[in-house]
N, C-alpha and C positions, 0 to 999 in steps of 0.2 A: 797389322797392316791390314786396312779396310779392304773389302772387296773391290771397291773402286780404284784404290790405289794400285790394285794388283794388275790393273789393265792400263794404267795411264801411260807406261812406257810403250804399248803396243798401239795407241791411239795416234792420229795425226796430231802434231804438238800444238797447232792452234786450237784444236777442240779440247786436248788434256788441260790447257791452260785456262779454259773458260771458267768464269767465276759465278757462284749461284747468284740469283736475284735477291738484293737485299730486301726490296718491297715484299716479295714472297717469303722472305724468312720472317718479317713481321706479321704478316698476314696468315701464313698457311696454318698456324696453330689456333685461330680465332675465327675463321672463316665460316658464317653460319650461325655463329653464337647470337642469339637475339638480344642479349645485353650490349653488344658492342655497336658502336656507330663506326661503320666503315668508310672512311675517307682516303684509304690508300691508294685504290686504283682510280684510272682516269676513266669513270664511267658515270653516266646519269643514273640517278636513283630510281627512275620509273622504267618500267617495261617498254618495250617496242609498241609504238601505237597500235591499236586494235586493227586499223584498216591495213597495216603492213602484215601484220600476223594472219589475218583473214585471208589475204592475197596468197599467201605460202600455203596455208590450209586448202584452200581450192585447188591448187597444183597437186598436192599431194593426194586428195582425194580423188583427182582425175587418173591417179596412177602413174604419173610422169616423174619416175624415179631412175630413170636411164642416163647413160653417158651424155655429156652435153659437148658442143664444139670447145676445142681447147682454149680458144682466145675469148670465149663467152657466146652466149646466145646472141643472135643479131639484135633481138629487140631490146635487150638490155644494152647492148653497145650502142645502138642508135639513140636509145634514151639518154644515155651519159653525155654522148657527143650534143644532143639537143640541151641538154641542161647547162653544159659548159658554154655553149655559144650563146644561149638565152641569157647566162649570168654574166658572162665575161666580154659579150660581144666578138668572140672569135669566130673562126671558120674552120674549126676541126672536125674532120669525118671519122665515121666509125672504123676506118682501117688503121686509125692512130690510136684505138682504143682497145685495151686488153684486160678482162676481166681477170681478177685474182681471188684467191681464197683468204682475204683481209689484206689491210695494208701492210701489215709485217711481211706477207707472202711477196707482195709488190717490191719491197726493200730487198728482200733476198734475192728475186729475179732481176732486179736492176743491178744488184752487186755482181751476180753470175755472169752478167753481159759485159761488165766494166771491169772487174778486178781479176787480177792475176796474182799468184804468189809472190811476195816481196814489193807489190806495188805500195804506194803510199795515197792514203786519202786524208783530205784536210777538212775539219769540221769545227764547229764552235761548240763550247762547252760553258756551263753545264748542260749535259743532254740526256734525253731517254737513253736508258743502258742498252737497249736492244740496237740502236743505230750503230755504235762502235763494235758492239759485238757480231754484228753481221760480218763486218769488213775482217773482224779478227777470223772468224770461221772460215773465210775465204782466203786467208793467209796475208791480209794486208795490214800494213802499219798503219795506224791512226794518229795523225797529226793534230794536236788539240790546242785551238785558239781561243782563250777565255772572254766571254763578254765582260764589259766594264760597267760599273754602276757610276752614273752621273747624274746628280741631284736625284738619288734613289730611282733611278730609270735605267734599266740596261740598254746598252749600246754595243755593236760589233765594229771594232776598228778594222775597216776592210783593208787597209795597208798592212796590218798585221797578218790578216787573212791572206793575202796575196804573198807575202814575205815567207810564209810557211810552205808555199809551194815549192817543190824540187824537181829534179830531172825524171824522178820516179813517180811523180803524182800522176794520178789517172783521173781523178775527180775532186770537186768539191762537194760536201754533203751539207746541205742546208735544210734545217727544220725551222720553217717559219710559216705561222706563228709557232712559237716554241713550247715544248714540253721539257722541263718543268717550269720555265720562268715567265711566260706570257708575252716574251719579248718578240716583236716582229720587224722585217724589213720594210722600209718604205718603197715605193715604186722606183724611185732615183736609185736607191742602193740595189735594188734587183737589176736594174738596166745596167750599172757598173758591173755588177758580178758576172752577168750574161756577155757582156764586151769582152770582160778579162778572159772568161773561158773560151770564147770564139779566137781571140787574138794568141792565146796559149795552146788551144787546140785540145783541150781537156774537157771531160765530161761534167755534167752538172747533175746530181741526184737531188730533187727537191722535195721534201717531206711536207705536203701541204694538207695534211689530215685535219688540222684546226681551222681551215680556210672560213668556214662559216661560223666559227665561235667566235664573234667580234661584236663589240659594243656600241659602235658609233658609225657603222656602215654595214651594207648587206654582205660583203665579204672582203678577206684581208686581201693585200697586194698580191698578185699571183703572177708567177712567169708564164703562165699559159698565153696571156694577152701580150706578150712580147717575143715569144719565139717564132721561128720560122720551122716549116716543114722538116728543113735539113739539120737543124740545130741539135748538137748532141746534148741533148737535154731529156731526162727522164722524171716526170711528175707522178709522185705517189699520192693516191688519195683513198678514202676509206668512208664507207656508211657508218661506221661504229659510233662516231661523235655526234654528228648533226642530226641523226634519225634515230639514236638510242638503240644501236644494233651490235654492240660490243660482241655478243655471244654468237652472232650469225656468221661472222668471219666472211665478210664481202669487201672488196675494194677494187680499185682499177689503176691502170697505167696509162698515162699519156706518153706515147712513144714517137721517135722521129718516123717519118714516112720511109717505108721499105724495110723496117724491122719486125712487120708482124709475124712472118713465117718463122724467124728466129724466136720469137717470144712463144709463138704456138708449141715450138719444139720443147722450150723450157717448161711450158705448163704440163705438156705431155710427160716429160720425164720427173716433175716434181710431184704433181697431184693429179693430172690428167684434166680435171675440170672441177666447176662448182656446180653444185646440186641445182635443179632447174627450180625448185620451189624457192630457193634463196634469191636466185637471180631475178625471178619474175616479181618476188617481193621488192626487190630492189628498184624495179621499174615503177612499180606504185609508190614507194617512196619518193623518187625523184619527181614525179608527176602531180603528187598530191600532198606532199610533205612541208610546203612553204609555212602554212599556218602553224605547224607544230615546231618548226624550227624559231618562228618568231614568238611563240609562247615560251619556248625553251630559253630563249635569250632574255626575255622580261624575267624570268624567274632566276637565272644565273645572276642577272646584275643585281637583283634584291639581295640576293645571298651575298654577293662581293661587297655591297654597300654595308651590309650588316658586319660582315667580317672586319672591313677595314675600320668602322666605326668601333668596334670591341678593340682592335689591336692598338689603335691610338690611345688607348688607356692604359696599355701595358707598356712601360719604359723599356723592359728588355727585348721586346720584339721590334724588329725592324723589317717592314714588309713592302718592297717595290710594287708600285700599282701594276697590275698584269694588263696589258694592253688588248690581249685576246686569250683565248683558250679558257679553260675554267680551273685554274690552279693558283693559290697563293704559295709562293715559294718563299718562305720568311726564315731570318736568322734570329736566334734566340741567344742573348748575350750570356756568356759563361758555358755554353754548351761546346764540348770538344768532341763528343762522340755521339753523333746523330742517332746512329743504331740503337745503342743502349737507351737514349732518350726517347726514341720511338716506342721501344718495349716497355719502358717506365710508364709512358702515356696510356699503352694499352692496358697494363697490369693495375695502374692505380685510377685511371679515369674511363677506362672501357671506351677509348675512341682510338681507331686506327689510322694512323698517318704514315707516310713514306719517309724513310731517313734521307736527308740531304745526299749522303754519301753514296746512295744508289746511282746518283747520277753524274758520278766521277769525284775525284779528292777535291776539286773545286767547290762542291757542294757541302762539304763537311761544315757543320755548325747550323746547317738549315734544316728545314723539314718542309716538305709537299703536302698541302691539304688540297683535296679536290672539293671544290664548293659547288659542285652540279647537284645539288640537293635542294630539298624544300627548306626555305628560311627557317622554319620552326624547327626542323631537325638540326639545322646548322647552329641555331642559337642555343639548343641543348647541349651539342657537343663542345660549343665554347664555353658554356658555364662550367662544365665539367673540367675542361682544360685549363681555365683561369688560374686556380691555385698553382699549377706547375709552371706557368707562364709569369706569373707576378715577380 
């Protein structure tokens, strides 16, 4: 019996039943190896821009290493409200903004507000494994509604989504744009979902972390420009993707009016606050980061075009064109164990991908490749992978 197994019977069942990340299972043994091209995690291959790093260094040099307000520094909360209002044309004030120590923490806090043991949460799949795992930790049952492929594009059947709601359902959990598929809702579909949640009296948790990673417009459809102050909607966002700040662990929640004190208490009892240097770097990212986002999107589009051209010559590969985010979620004919195939790719080609099964059983036979990298590096990775994909 392993030491871990010795303690399983005295843990909360929802924690004891957690499964390790299959993405980490592939990556852990090879992280940091110079001969490996790592395309397994969802992060850009460039460091955070210098102007953001310098802002954090200046705060540290000033000696501001003290506790901060639970909901975030007023300067950052106001900057986030200004950013959203300028981008979306909304009228959100800082009392509806809570700064979190990552988008992941925002999802956990949202779940802590909404979910009780025995509740059900309805979401679409395949999905980032952390999303259902948060609900599982909190004791909820996750009901999974598969996306469907129509003409090699993902769609979500809203009738099937709503049919999955039962008397114990507390919330719909929507990740749009989606990790891993690159699918996203239309504005009309978002309005339909919002109207349904209002009529049913249930919550909506919206993960919009990839809202700026989109190729044909400045931002993806958002619930932010459709909700009122009183709607039971929690919108999760993050600095990680758009501003290349994955390791900083900085995000925010947009909450209904009147819940600020509740979230301040939850922040206090989870992590207290976010470091001042991180927060003030976030202010600078929001105010000065648009050129970086535009440059990044041009780079990702070039990498996506390269990838699709390569895949077009590989008959075993079926890759739906992503509408947003920076992932190719592709099927390889004949692959029945995506974890073993990802490990084979790492061993034989020195390229790290995420196995599709990491995103739920619906992802088996698929792999996820993060193409938020220089096109030249991606070309090298694809050259290495081609013999395994032919």
